[in-house]
N, C-alpha and C positions, 0 to 999 in steps of 0.2 A: 658517570653513566656513558656507556658506549653502545650497548645492544638494545635498540628500541624496536620491538616487534608489534605488528598490527594484526588484529583479527576482526574480520567481519562475520558476525554471527549468522548461523544458518537459518533459512526460512523454515517455519514449522510445518507447512503443508505443501501441496502441489497444485499447479495450475497448468494451463495449456502451454506456457512457455518455460516450464520448470527445467526442461532439458537444455535451454539456451539461457544460462545465467547471465544477467546484466549487472555487473558489480556497480555499486555506488562509488563515485569518484573521490569522496572525502578521504578515505584511508589511503588511497594511492597517492593523492596529492600531498597529504601530510607526510607520508613516508618519503616522497621525493624531496620535499623541503628539507627534512632532516638528513637525508643522504647527501644532499648538496652542502650541508653544514658539517659533514665529516662523521656522522653517526653511521653505525652498521644497522641497516634496516631491512625488513622483509615483511611482505603483506601476505596473510593467509585468509583466503575467502572461502568459507566452508561450502558455499553453493557451487564453487568451482572444483575444489578438491579438499580432502581431509587435511588438516594442518599436520605439520611435523612436530608433534608434541615434545619430542626429545630435544629438538633444536630450541623450541620455545622456552624450555627450562633454563636456558642460558641467558635469558633476557634480564636486563636491568630494569626495564619497565615494559609492561604490556598495555597497549592502547586498543580499546575495543570500541567498535562502532555498532550502533543498533538503531532500528526503528521500533515502533511499538510491538509489532508482531514477533520480532526477534529478541525482545528485551529479556524474556525468561531465559533463553539460551545464553544471552550475553552475561546475565547475572551468574549462571552456572559456571561459565568460563572464568569470570572474575574471581569467584570464590576459590576455584581450583588453584589459581596462581597466588592468591593472597595466602593460602595455606602453606605455600612453598616459600613464603617470605618475599615474594616479588611484588613491587609496587604496581598498581593498576589504575589507569585513567580510562574513563569511559565518556563517549560523546555521541552525537547524533540527535535527531529531533526528540526522541522519547526522553532521554536524560536531560535535554535542554529544558523541557517543560516540567519534569518531575525530578529535579536534582536530589531532593531529600531521599527519595526512594533508592536512587542509584548509589548514594553514599553508604547505604547499608551493605553494599557489596564491593564498592571500589574506593580507592583512596582519594581520587580526584574526579571531578566532573568538568568537562570542557563544554561550556554552553555556547550555542550558536556557531558561527564560523570560527574554526579553530586554528587557522594558519598562524596567527600571531600569539594566541593564548598558549598553545602547546610549546612553542619555542621559548617563551618567557618562563613557563613552568619549569622546563628543564634547566634553563640558565639559573633560575633562582635556587632550585634544589642543589645544583652543583656548587653554587657560590655561597649558599647558606643564607641568602637574603629572604626576608619574610614573603609570604604568599599573598598577604591581604592587599597588595598593590596591583595584582594581576587581574585585569578586567576579563570578565567572562569565565572566571574560575569559581567553582564551589569546592569546599573541602571541610574537614573537621579540624578545629584547632586543638591545642594541647589539653583543653578541658573537655574534648570530645563534643564540642558545640559546633553545629553546622554553620558555616560562614558562606554566604552567597555574595561574592563581590559584585560590584556594579557591572551591568552588561557592557560588552565591547561593541564599539561602533562597527558597522558593516565595512568590509573591505571596499575602498573607493575605486581602485583601479585593478580590475581583474587581470590585466596584463602583467601585473607585478608577480603573480604566482607562476611558478615554473611549469613547463609542459610536463604532464604526468609521465612518469617512467614506468611503463607496464612490465619491464623486465624484472622488477623487484617483486612481482606477484608470483607466489608459489604455483608452479604448474601452468602458468599463463600460456606458454607457447603450445603445450600439448592439449589443454582442456578448453580454453576460452574460444568463443566463436564470434562474439560481437564486441566491438570497441566502443565504449561510451565517450562522448565528447560533449562538453558544455560550452555554448557560445554566450550564455547570459545567466544571470541570476535574478530572482525576484519576479513578482507578478502583481499587477494592479487590480486584478479581479478578485473580489472578496467572497469566494465560494465558501459557504459556512462549514463544509466538511473538510476543508483543506488547511494544512498547516504551513504552506509556503510563505505566506505573508509574515506571520510571527517569527518564522525562521530566517527568511531572506529579504524581507521588506516588500513594500508595495511598489517601489520604483525599480524599473528595469535597469540593470547594469550590464553593459555589453563589452565583450572583448573586441579588439580591433579585427578587421577582416584579415589583415596580414598575419596576425597571431593565430587565427583559426586555421588559415591555410597551412601554416607551419605545423600545427597539431595534427591536422589530417594527413599531411605528407609523412609525418613521423609514425603515425599509428595505423592508417588505413591499409597499407600493404601487408601488415601482419595478419589480418583476418579477412579483409575484403568487404566486410559489412560494418557500417558505422551507425550507431544510434545516437542522435542528438538528444540529450536528456533534458534540454530546456523545458520548462513547464509550458511554454508556448514558443515554438521555434520561429513562427511567423509573427511575433508580437509587433515588430516594426517591419511592415511589408517592404518598404523601400530599402531598408538595410538588408533584409533577407534576399531580395532580388540582386543587390550588389554582391552579396556573398556567393549566390548561385552562379552569377556570371563569372566571378573569379574562379570558381571551381571548373567551369567549362573552359575558360581561357587557359587555365593551367593544365588542362587535359589530364586531370586526376580521375582515373577510372575506378569507381567503386559504387556499390549499392548502399543506400542509406534509408533510414526511417526516422520519423520525428513525431512529437506530439504537437498538434495544432488545434485551432478552434474552427468552428463552422464558418467564420467570416472569410476564410480563404476562398470560398465559392464566389465572392464578389470580385476576385482579381484573376481573370483568365491568364494574364501574362505571368503571374506568379506560378500558377499551376503548370504552364508550359515550361517555364524554367526549372521547376522542380523535376518534371519528367526528364527533361534534357540533361540534367546534371546527375541523374542516377537514382531518383527517388523510387523506392520499391513499395513503401507503404506509409500511411499516416495513421496515427493513433488519435482519435477524436473523442473527447469527452462529451458525448451526447447527453449523458446523465439521466434524462427522463423524457418520456413523451407526454407526461402529465403537465399541462401548463401551470397548475397550482404548485406542483413540486419544483418546477424550474424557477418560479418566482420565490419559493421558500429557500431554495439553494442560492439565491442571488445570481442565477444564470441569466445573462442578458441575451437570450435566444428563444425562439419559439419552434414549434413543430415544422413550420414552413422552412425555417432556416436549416433545420436538420436535413429535411428532404432535399433541399437545394444543394446543400454541401455534398451529400452522397452522390447525387446526379453529376455534379460538376467534377468531382474527383474521379469518378468512374469513367467519365467522358475522356479523361486524359490518361486512362489505363494505369491509374495508381490504385493500389489495393488499400482497403480500409479495415482497420481494427476499431470497432465501436465499443465504447465503454459506457455502461449504464449503472447508475447507483439506485438501488431499490430499498424502500422501507421508510420513506419520509412520513411525516405526520399526515400527509394528504394522499398517501399510497394505500391501496388495499390489495387483496388477492387478485382482483380482476386487472388492476394496473400492471401487475407482474406478468400476467398471462397475455395481456394486450401488447406489452413491450416485446415479449418473445415473438409474437406474430409479426409485429412491425419489423423486427430485425431480419426475419426470414423473407418477408415481402420485398424489402428494399435491397436485397442481394448484397448485404454486407459480408465481407470475406471471412472475418473472424470477429468474435465478440467476447466480452467479459461482462456478465451480469454480476455485479458486486453488491453485497449487503452493505447498507449504510453503516459505516464504522466510526464511532466517536473517538477520534484520535486525540490524545492530550495536546493542548495548545490550540484547539479549534473551538469555535462557538458552539458547535454541536455537542462536543464533550461537556462544556460548561453547562449548557442547557439541560442535558440529560442527567448530569450529576446532581445539579441543584434541584431538579424535580424528582429525584429518587428513582429514575427509570433505568439506571445501569444495573444489569443483572449480576455481573461479576467483573473482576479485573484480572482474569487469566489472560495475560497479554498475548499468549501464543494463539488465542482465538480472535485477536483483533487484526485479522488478516483479510477482511472484506469477504470472507467466505462463511462466516458464522454470525448468527444473530446474537448480539451481546447486550441488547437493551429491549425494553418493552415498547413495541410500536403502539400507535393509537388505534389504527383501524384493522388490525389483525393481531394474532398472537406471535410471540417470538418463534414458536414452533412453525407456524405457517410461513412466516417470512423466510426462515431457514430452508425449509423443504421446498417451497414454491420457487425460490431462486435456483435451487439445484435442478428442479424440474424444467425450468426455463432453459437452463444450459443444456440439458439432455435433449430437449426438442430441437435446439439449434444444431448441436453436434450429433446428428442422427445418421444412420446408415444411408438413407436416400441422399442426404447432402454430401456425404463422403463419396458416394458413387457418381454423383453429378460432377464433382471435381475431377474424378478419374476419367469420366467420359470426355471432359474438356481438356484432358491431358494436363490439368493443373495439379501436378503431383505435390507441390509444396503445401497447398491448402488441404489436399486430401490427407497428408500426413498430420497437419495441424488439427484437422477434424478427428483423426484417430487419437491423437494426444488429448484432445478435448474430451472425447468420449471416454477415454480411459480415466482421466482425472475426475470426471463427473461420476463415473461408476465407483471409483475409490471413495469419493466424497459421500456418495449415497450409502455406501456400505458402512461408513462411519457415522452417518446421520443419526441412526437409532441411538448409538451411545451418547452422542451430543444432546439429542432431544431428551434422553433420560437424565442427563446432567442438568439441563435447563429445568426440567420438571422438579427435580430434587431441590435445586437452588430456590426456585420460586415457592415450592411448598415450605421449605425451611424458612423463607422470608415471611410468609404468612404466619407460620407457627411461632417464630421467635418474636415477632413484633406485636401481632394482635390476635393471632389464632383465628382470624376472620373466616378463612375458608372452612375449617372444620366446624366452627360454630354455626356457620350458615347452614351446612348440611344437617347438623344435629338439630337445630331449631326447626328446620322445615320438614325433616324426614324422621326425626327421632331415631329409633333403632332400625328403621327400614334398610334393607339391603339394596333397594332399587332407587336410582335417580332417573326420573322420567323426563325426557326432553321433548317438548311439544313443538316440533318443527318438521317441515317437509323439505327444507332447503339444505339440510346438512349433508355434506358430501362424505364419501367413504373415508377419506383420509382424516376428515374432521371427526368423524365418528370414532375412528381408531384412537385419535388423540384423547378424546373425552374418556373413552373406555379405559385406556392405559392410565390416564391421570387419576381417575376415580378409583381404580383398583388399589391404588396406594392407600385410599381411605376405606378400603374394604366395602366399596359400593359397586353396584352393577348398573350399567347404562341401558335404559330401555327407550327405544325411539318411537315417536309418533303416538303417544298416548295423551289423553286429555286431562287426567286428574291433577297433574302438577307439571310446571315448566321451570327450567333453569335456562336463562339466556347466556350467550357467550359473553355479553358485556358484564355479566355478574362476575365473571372470572377476571 
């Protein structure tokens, strides 16, 4: 084996930063490791540029990386190359937690961190050694039985991995705009919707300051903007301040962004160093303004912490990208609307209102799966922009549409014009992209709502016939379903009308003779 090519599958939808693709480091790092061992490697990242399919046909093995939202695309690519007789290995969080599914499309699944597993796989294939000794590998044996080898231990010393070589990424020089750099792995915070702990462990593992400086010197001049992709860049504030002082002392001039938690507000010195070293923006997982939801998510912060963080960061002239997760079992429609108002009131620069998404490997996924509340497993919709489960205090339709409405209220023309008036052209453009992505999502919302309706109707029909039986028992052959309520909003009325039309029924509002409550559905 000589030619080992890597593909990072394309994201299925669009969002406000779709034009600025941020590649995951896994494929680039693995390709660098193999290049250093004498293999001919190339990385194709579909979100940056279409792959050179002709060159890929010369591969001895194709290695594909995917998260849940890109799994469907990853499987399509895997099938394409297996039909050509080329071996396929697939890795990433999705395949790590659902290896059996991935083995329907690929020859091998690299579970967890793949630095050592992939090297051993290639060595054993070349030497003819058995595969059942390779930790972290899943495959099918000669009897076509799935074999899941024991998990591999996490990499102890992150400095052992080489500095990623971005030159092996197809069209990197022409297309890429941001350089991803990781200074750590792992996270001790057990947020129920996050797969970081099962993938990378609860304990932080840090690179040395010297190693990070070397990576930045190698990569930052290429693009000018670095995104530190750590799940919490300021996890150890003392260490982070040491790193920032080193950046200042080395006089490395570049802009950077990072993910942090609200607790940075408690450390003014840290914020001063962040600004002095070139921090342009921070991405903060506020998650919710609903105290019950924060507790449900295992988020150790309150509304006061969120407000303090926003004020402290803005005081140091650092921009804020706020991330909210909507749709928990304690959220209702009003929660979503209040969250949109909160984001506008606190002057957050950009936001993402994300639908709670049950990713494989997370407690949320297991809870919703075991309770039968997952509507489907079309992974391309597991992108935080589609409702894929049945919420408790609203319908999936309402969660989907209300989240889009919240986005549209934030990325409005008045907000865009305010940024232009302040000569803040960057966030004016972000606002335009946000508005465009919301408009595109809203145009596709009807089709997705129709899909949800059909899926839910089919679920009722196939399992118990409960929905049809209910209407038949209550209404007989009547064509009218009469809803006794004065609080139903227009969008809710449209939902009921459209849904019931599938049952050849007509919705009549505010009559006294018969009522059907939303909870019934």
